[in-house]
Each structure stands twice: as C-alpha cells, then as structure tokens.
C-alpha positions as CSV (number, residue, x, y, z in Angstrom):
1,M,-58.1,-9.8,-32.7
2,K,-56.8,-12.1,-30.0
3,L,-58.7,-15.4,-30.1
4,L,-58.7,-18.5,-28.1
5,V,-59.0,-21.8,-30.0
6,T,-59.5,-24.8,-27.7
7,G,-58.5,-28.2,-29.0
8,A,-55.9,-26.5,-31.2
9,A,-53.8,-29.7,-31.5
10,G,-56.8,-31.5,-32.9
11,F,-57.9,-32.0,-36.5
12,I,-60.4,-29.2,-36.9
13,G,-58.7,-27.0,-34.2
14,F,-55.4,-27.1,-36.0
15,H,-56.9,-26.1,-39.3
16,T,-59.0,-23.4,-37.7
17,A,-56.0,-21.9,-35.8
18,K,-53.9,-21.9,-39.0
19,L,-56.6,-20.1,-41.0
20,L,-57.0,-17.5,-38.3
21,L,-53.2,-16.9,-38.2
22,E,-53.1,-16.6,-42.0
23,R,-55.7,-13.9,-41.9
24,G,-53.8,-11.9,-39.3
25,D,-55.4,-12.8,-36.0
26,D,-53.4,-13.5,-32.8
27,V,-54.2,-17.0,-31.6
28,V,-53.8,-18.7,-28.3
29,G,-54.1,-22.4,-28.8
30,L,-55.2,-24.6,-25.9
31,D,-54.9,-28.4,-25.7
32,N,-54.2,-31.0,-23.0
33,L,-52.6,-33.4,-25.5
34,N,-54.4,-36.4,-24.2
35,E,-53.6,-39.9,-25.5
36,Y,-56.9,-40.8,-27.0
37,Y,-54.9,-41.2,-30.3
38,D,-51.2,-40.8,-31.1
39,V,-49.8,-37.6,-29.5
40,T,-47.1,-37.5,-32.2
41,L,-49.8,-36.4,-34.7
42,K,-50.9,-33.7,-32.3
43,N,-47.4,-32.4,-31.8
44,A,-46.8,-32.4,-35.5
45,R,-49.8,-30.1,-36.0
46,L,-48.6,-27.8,-33.2
47,A,-45.1,-27.6,-34.7
48,L,-46.7,-26.1,-37.8
49,L,-48.7,-23.6,-35.8
50,K,-45.7,-22.6,-33.7
51,K,-44.0,-21.3,-36.9
52,Y,-46.4,-18.3,-36.8
53,P,-45.2,-15.5,-34.5
54,A,-48.8,-14.7,-33.5
55,F,-49.4,-18.2,-32.1
56,K,-49.0,-19.2,-28.5
57,F,-49.7,-22.6,-27.1
58,V,-50.9,-23.4,-23.6
59,K,-51.2,-26.9,-22.3
60,I,-54.3,-26.9,-20.1
61,S,-57.1,-29.4,-19.4
62,L,-60.5,-27.7,-20.0
63,E,-61.8,-29.1,-16.7
64,D,-59.0,-27.4,-14.7
65,R,-61.1,-24.5,-13.3
66,D,-58.3,-22.5,-11.8
67,A,-56.1,-22.7,-14.8
68,M,-58.9,-21.8,-17.2
69,A,-60.0,-18.8,-15.1
70,A,-56.4,-17.5,-14.9
71,L,-56.0,-17.9,-18.7
72,F,-59.1,-15.9,-19.5
73,A,-58.3,-13.2,-16.9
74,K,-54.7,-12.8,-18.3
75,E,-55.4,-12.9,-22.0
76,K,-58.7,-11.0,-22.4
77,F,-59.8,-12.7,-25.5
78,A,-62.0,-10.9,-27.9
79,R,-63.6,-14.1,-29.2
80,V,-63.4,-17.8,-28.5
81,I,-63.7,-20.9,-30.7
82,H,-64.3,-23.9,-28.5
83,L,-63.4,-27.0,-30.4
84,G,-61.7,-29.0,-27.5
85,A,-63.6,-32.1,-26.4
86,Q,-63.2,-35.7,-25.7
87,A,-64.0,-37.0,-29.2
88,G,-65.2,-40.4,-30.5
89,V,-68.7,-41.9,-30.4
90,R,-67.7,-45.5,-29.7
91,Y,-65.1,-44.6,-27.0
92,S,-67.8,-43.0,-25.0
93,I,-69.3,-46.4,-24.4
94,T,-66.1,-47.7,-22.6
95,A,-64.8,-44.4,-21.0
96,P,-67.9,-42.4,-20.1
97,F,-66.4,-40.2,-17.4
98,A,-63.8,-38.8,-19.8
99,Y,-66.7,-37.2,-21.7
100,I,-68.3,-35.8,-18.6
101,T,-65.1,-34.1,-17.4
102,S,-63.9,-32.8,-20.7
103,N,-67.2,-32.1,-22.6
104,V,-69.5,-31.0,-19.8
105,V,-67.2,-29.6,-17.1
106,G,-64.8,-28.3,-19.7
107,T,-67.4,-26.4,-21.6
108,M,-68.6,-24.9,-18.3
109,T,-65.2,-23.4,-17.6
110,V,-65.2,-21.9,-21.1
111,L,-68.6,-20.4,-20.6
112,E,-67.6,-19.0,-17.2
113,G,-64.4,-17.6,-18.7
114,C,-66.4,-15.8,-21.5
115,R,-68.9,-14.5,-19.0
116,H,-66.5,-12.9,-16.6
117,N,-64.0,-11.5,-19.1
118,G,-66.0,-9.6,-21.7
119,V,-65.7,-12.1,-24.6
120,E,-67.8,-10.7,-27.4
121,H,-68.7,-14.0,-29.1
122,L,-68.3,-17.7,-28.4
123,V,-68.4,-20.2,-31.2
124,F,-68.5,-23.9,-30.1
125,A,-68.5,-27.3,-31.8
126,S,-71.5,-29.5,-31.5
127,T,-72.2,-32.6,-33.7
128,S,-74.6,-34.3,-36.0
129,S,-74.8,-37.0,-33.4
130,V,-77.2,-34.9,-31.3
131,Y,-79.9,-35.9,-33.8
132,G,-79.8,-39.5,-32.5
133,A,-82.9,-41.4,-33.2
134,N,-84.4,-38.8,-35.5
135,T,-85.6,-40.3,-38.8
136,R,-86.9,-37.3,-40.6
137,M,-84.4,-36.3,-43.3
138,P,-82.6,-34.1,-43.8
139,F,-81.8,-33.2,-40.2
140,S,-82.9,-29.6,-39.5
141,V,-82.0,-27.3,-36.7
142,H,-85.7,-26.9,-36.1
143,Q,-86.1,-30.6,-35.1
144,G,-86.0,-31.7,-31.5
145,V,-82.8,-33.5,-30.4
146,D,-84.0,-35.1,-27.2
147,H,-83.1,-38.8,-28.0
148,P,-79.3,-39.2,-28.2
149,L,-78.0,-42.7,-28.8
150,T,-74.6,-42.3,-27.1
151,L,-73.2,-40.5,-24.1
152,Y,-71.0,-38.4,-26.5
153,A,-74.1,-37.1,-28.2
154,A,-75.7,-36.4,-24.8
155,T,-72.7,-34.4,-23.7
156,K,-72.8,-32.3,-26.9
157,K,-76.5,-31.7,-26.4
158,S,-75.9,-30.6,-22.9
159,N,-73.3,-28.1,-24.3
160,E,-76.0,-26.6,-26.4
161,L,-78.4,-26.3,-23.4
162,M,-75.7,-24.7,-21.2
163,A,-74.7,-22.3,-23.9
164,H,-78.3,-21.2,-24.4
165,A,-78.7,-20.6,-20.7
166,Y,-75.6,-18.4,-20.6
167,A,-76.8,-16.5,-23.7
168,N,-80.1,-15.9,-22.0
169,L,-78.8,-15.1,-18.5
170,Y,-75.8,-13.0,-19.4
171,G,-76.3,-11.7,-22.9
172,L,-73.3,-13.7,-24.2
173,P,-73.5,-14.1,-28.0
174,V,-73.1,-17.8,-28.7
175,T,-73.1,-19.8,-31.9
176,G,-73.2,-23.7,-31.9
177,L,-72.1,-25.6,-35.0
178,R,-73.3,-29.1,-35.6
179,F,-70.5,-30.7,-37.7
180,F,-71.3,-33.6,-40.0
181,T,-68.5,-36.2,-40.5
182,V,-65.6,-34.0,-41.2
183,Y,-62.6,-35.4,-43.1
184,G,-59.5,-34.1,-44.8
185,P,-55.7,-33.8,-44.4
186,R,-54.4,-34.5,-40.8
187,Q,-57.7,-36.2,-39.9
188,R,-57.7,-38.4,-36.8
189,P,-56.3,-41.8,-37.7
190,E,-59.3,-43.8,-36.3
191,M,-61.9,-42.0,-38.5
192,A,-63.2,-44.1,-41.4
193,I,-61.7,-42.3,-44.4
194,H,-58.2,-42.1,-42.8
195,K,-58.4,-45.7,-41.6
196,F,-59.6,-47.1,-44.9
197,V,-57.0,-45.3,-46.9
198,R,-54.2,-46.5,-44.6
199,L,-55.4,-50.1,-44.7
200,L,-55.7,-50.0,-48.5
201,E,-52.2,-48.5,-48.9
202,R,-50.9,-51.4,-46.8
203,G,-52.8,-54.0,-48.7
204,E,-55.1,-54.9,-45.8
205,K,-58.9,-55.6,-45.8
206,L,-61.3,-52.9,-44.6
207,P,-63.5,-53.7,-41.6
208,L,-67.0,-52.6,-42.4
209,F,-69.7,-52.6,-39.7
210,G,-73.3,-53.6,-40.5
211,D,-74.6,-54.3,-44.0
212,G,-72.9,-51.4,-45.8
213,R,-76.1,-49.4,-46.2
214,S,-75.5,-46.9,-43.5
215,E,-75.2,-43.4,-44.9
216,R,-73.2,-40.3,-43.8
217,D,-73.0,-36.7,-44.8
218,Y,-69.2,-36.4,-45.4
219,T,-67.9,-32.9,-45.3
220,Y,-64.5,-31.7,-46.4
221,V,-62.6,-29.7,-43.8
222,D,-62.2,-26.6,-46.0
223,D,-66.0,-26.3,-46.2
224,I,-66.2,-26.6,-42.4
225,L,-63.6,-23.9,-41.9
226,D,-65.5,-21.6,-44.2
227,G,-68.6,-22.1,-42.0
228,V,-66.6,-21.7,-38.7
229,L,-65.1,-18.3,-39.8
230,K,-68.4,-17.0,-41.2
231,A,-70.1,-17.9,-37.9
232,L,-67.3,-16.3,-35.9
233,D,-67.6,-13.0,-37.8
234,R,-71.4,-12.9,-37.4
235,S,-72.7,-12.5,-33.8
236,Q,-76.5,-12.6,-33.3
237,G,-77.4,-13.8,-29.8
238,F,-77.8,-17.5,-29.7
239,R,-77.8,-19.6,-32.9
240,I,-77.4,-23.2,-34.0
241,Y,-76.3,-24.2,-37.5
242,N,-75.7,-27.4,-39.3
243,L,-72.4,-27.6,-41.3
244,G,-72.4,-30.4,-43.8
245,E,-72.1,-31.1,-47.5
246,S,-75.9,-31.8,-47.5
247,R,-75.8,-35.1,-49.4
248,T,-75.5,-38.6,-48.2
249,V,-73.2,-41.4,-49.2
250,S,-73.6,-45.1,-48.2
251,L,-70.7,-47.0,-46.6
252,K,-70.5,-49.2,-49.8
253,E,-70.4,-46.1,-52.0
254,L,-67.6,-44.6,-49.7
255,V,-65.5,-47.7,-50.0
256,A,-65.9,-47.7,-53.8
257,A,-65.0,-44.0,-54.0
258,I,-61.9,-44.6,-51.9
259,G,-60.9,-47.4,-54.2
260,R,-61.1,-45.0,-57.1
261,A,-59.1,-42.3,-55.3
262,T,-56.3,-44.7,-54.4
263,G,-56.4,-46.8,-57.5
264,K,-56.7,-49.9,-55.4
265,E,-59.4,-52.6,-55.2
266,P,-60.7,-52.7,-51.6
267,G,-61.0,-56.0,-49.8
268,V,-63.7,-56.1,-47.2
269,D,-64.0,-57.8,-43.8
270,W,-67.7,-57.5,-42.7
271,Q,-68.3,-57.0,-39.0
272,P,-71.5,-56.7,-36.8
273,A,-73.1,-53.3,-36.4
274,Q,-71.6,-51.2,-33.6
275,P,-73.7,-50.0,-30.6
276,G,-74.7,-46.3,-31.0
277,D,-74.2,-46.1,-34.8
278,V,-77.1,-44.3,-36.5
279,P,-78.3,-45.5,-39.9
280,R,-78.1,-42.1,-41.6
281,T,-77.0,-38.5,-41.3
282,F,-78.0,-35.8,-43.7
283,A,-77.6,-32.0,-43.0
284,D,-80.2,-29.4,-43.9
285,V,-77.9,-26.4,-44.2
286,S,-80.6,-23.9,-45.3
287,R,-80.2,-21.7,-42.2
288,A,-76.4,-21.6,-42.5
289,R,-76.7,-20.9,-46.2
290,A,-79.2,-18.1,-45.7
291,E,-77.7,-16.4,-42.7
292,L,-74.0,-17.1,-43.1
293,G,-73.6,-17.5,-46.8
294,Y,-72.3,-21.0,-46.1
295,D,-71.9,-22.8,-49.4
296,P,-70.0,-26.2,-49.4
297,R,-68.1,-26.7,-52.6
298,V,-65.8,-29.8,-52.2
299,G,-67.6,-33.0,-53.2
300,L,-66.6,-36.4,-51.9
301,E,-64.6,-37.5,-55.0
302,E,-62.5,-34.3,-55.0
303,G,-62.2,-34.4,-51.2
304,L,-60.9,-38.0,-51.3
305,R,-58.5,-37.1,-54.1
306,R,-57.0,-34.3,-51.9
307,F,-56.9,-36.5,-48.9
308,V,-55.0,-39.3,-50.7
309,A,-52.6,-36.7,-52.2
310,W,-51.8,-35.5,-48.7
311,Y,-51.6,-39.1,-47.3
312,R,-49.0,-40.0,-50.0
313,G,-47.2,-36.7,-49.9
314,P,-44.1,-35.6,-48.0
315,E,-46.1,-34.6,-44.9
316,G,-48.4,-37.6,-44.9
317,P,-48.3,-40.9,-43.1
318,A,-47.1,-42.8,-46.1
319,A,-43.8,-40.9,-45.9
320,A,-43.3,-42.2,-42.4
321,D,-44.2,-45.7,-43.5
322,R,-41.6,-45.5,-46.3
323,A,-38.9,-44.3,-43.8
324,R,-39.3,-47.3,-41.6
C-alpha cells in the first residue's frame, strides 16, 4: 500500500514509518520540521528513513490547505496515519495559537484530503490528556472527556469530534488512538525519561515537579507501534482506543527505576507543581485488547534498560557528548 504518515520526523512518526517500510509498504512522510525542539534530531530520524527506497519525504505544514490538497490529489493514498501535531502539554500554555493552527486546522486538511481522495482508513493520534479532570480509574474510552485541563488536550478532543463528524457524514473509516506517555529510543529530549537520563549521565540533579506522588502510565514505543499497526489493518467505522501499558508508576518510582537502569544515584531538585499537570493517568485497554489483539509486553524496567542502552550506544546522545 501507499501510505501517508504525518509527523514522520517525530518520535512516534519515525518509528511508525520505519516499521511500515520494513513490512513492505510505500510511505510518504510529511513533516514541517518546526523548531519546537532540536531539528537536528528530526533530521537524523529522516536520514534513517531516506535509506529505504520506498520512502519519500515532503516538507509541508499541515495547515497549508493548498499544499495538502495537492499532495492528496497527487499521491492517492490508500490509508493515512496522522501523527503530526504541535506536541507538548506545557508549551500550549505559552504558545496557544500554534496548537490551533497545527492541531485543529491541520487535522481538518487531513480529513478533507481523505474525504475527497478515496482514502480507505484514517488512523490518528489522540492523547490520554483528553481525560483531563476525570478521577475514575482506569481511564476508559466509555468515559466522558468534556473537561480538558490544557489547550493541548482541548485540541486533541476537538480532533476526535471532527473525525467522528466526518465518519458520520462521509462514511470515512476513522480510528483514534489515545496514547499514554510513550517513551523509547529517539524520544523527544524534553520528555521526562529522556531528560532524566540525560541529566543523570551528566551528573546533574533532576527537577521534579510537585510532591513526587503523581502517577503516569508509561508505555514503551514498541507496544504503541503494535497497536498502531493493528488499528491500521482493522477498519470498522469510527473507533477510539486507549494504548497504554495499563499500570501506573509514581514519579518517585520512576526516578528510582531510572537510577537502577543507569546505575547512578539520582539527585533531586524539587519544584512547584506545573499548571495543567494531572495527578494520575491509567489506561483501560480492554477494548483494544478485545478488538485489536493489543497486548503490551514491555514493562518499565525493561523499557528503561533498552532506552539507556540506546542513549549510551553509537547512535545515542551520549556518543555526541563524548565527541565534543
């Protein structure tokens, strides 16, 4: 199949495009290479993808309506995996319009492209952040998600509503995937696990926000990829799934686990809680397990071991630090 992967230079987008190429699909990877974090990391991911003859990269901003319409009309994609977005919960507090243009307008151009060009299935990334102020655990796709705590979460919720409308109006098969705190090799550098490992390796203290009791459902990227591909290959109208490990780990437990994985004793610099941070995330994956055969296998200890091995390896950031 010829597939479009938006956000192909991003963390999950890169891994998704690579896996599709390895299974024999043709992949057009789209990204605008914005400077939300170091573009060098994005270009390094793309360099690996460009080694595959079946990969083509296009630099387009999702909100560019004319460019997006022309791309869809030219390429005639069989299926689309829409992972491109302005990421980051905290950044949405200081740069709100970036989220409206990329996440809302950008998703609209993808929906229109699918609608007008016979795309047989759209899979798009949502987030656990849509659960917002919910307190009933674990988070279930049957719960309401009407109380987001950040603009980022609100834009992702709007994506789900827009996609549902298009599925209803035009018979477009759409699957939304709510990701729960994904980590792994080539992760964004500002995310907690990458940031904490980097600081530990450099002998610096870890800035921890709040009292250390906040909990997250950390999900290794290989398990997320398994869910993405299984969702892609199963089209059933409109569907929403949680993709997580389905267990929670407190911030203090995470720091201790990173200490074990690196063999270093973490020093801590306590900071006030951040606006928009939720106290706990916890995925109910029963629908994904029953309908997709989703079965997360990589626990946190093993996932951290793999991450540290990549970080210290020849392609990891530690190699660049040693070269300086």
